[in-house]
C-alpha positions in Angstrom: 33.8 -45.3 -14.2 35.3 -46.1 -10.8 33.7 -47.9 -7.9 32.8 -46.2 -4.6 35.6 -44.6 -2.7 36.0 -46.2 0.7 37.2 -44.3 3.8 37.3 -40.9 2.1 36.1 -38.0 4.2 35.9 -35.6 1.2 33.6 -38.1 -0.6 31.4 -38.4 2.5 31.2 -34.6 2.8 30.2 -34.4 -0.9 27.5 -37.0 -0.4 26.2 -35.1 2.7 26.2 -31.8 0.7 24.3 -33.5 -2.2 21.6 -34.8 0.2 21.2 -31.4 1.8 21.0 -29.6 -1.5 18.5 -32.2 -2.8 16.2 -31.5 0.2 16.5 -27.7 -0.4 15.6 -28.2 -4.1 12.5 -30.2 -3.1 11.5 -27.4 -0.7 12.0 -24.8 -3.5 9.8 -26.8 -5.9 7.1 -27.2 -3.3 7.2 -23.5 -2.6 6.9 -22.8 -6.3 3.9 -25.1 -6.7 2.1 -24.3 -3.5 3.2 -20.8 -2.7 3.2 -19.4 0.8 1.0 -22.2 2.0 4.0 -24.5 2.0 5.8 -22.8 4.9 2.6 -22.4 6.8 1.9 -26.1 7.1 5.5 -26.7 8.3 5.2 -23.9 10.8 2.0 -25.3 12.2 3.4 -28.8 12.5 6.5 -27.5 14.3 4.3 -25.5 16.7 2.1 -28.5 17.5 5.1 -30.7 18.1 6.6 -28.0 20.4 3.4 -27.9 22.4 3.3 -31.7 22.7 6.9 -31.7 23.9 6.2 -29.0 26.5 3.4 -31.1 28.1 
C-alpha cells in the first residue's frame, strides 16, 4: 500500500466523488427503509428554513 497522495487534483476529485456517492447511498437506504416519508420530512425542513430566511 502507498501513503496519501499529496497535491494531486485527481485524487481530491475522487475523494469528493466518493463523499457525494456515500451521501446518495445513505439517502437511498433511508428511502428504502422509510419510503415516501423520507422526502417529506426533508421538504418540510427546507420550507421552514426558507420561511425563516424570508422573515
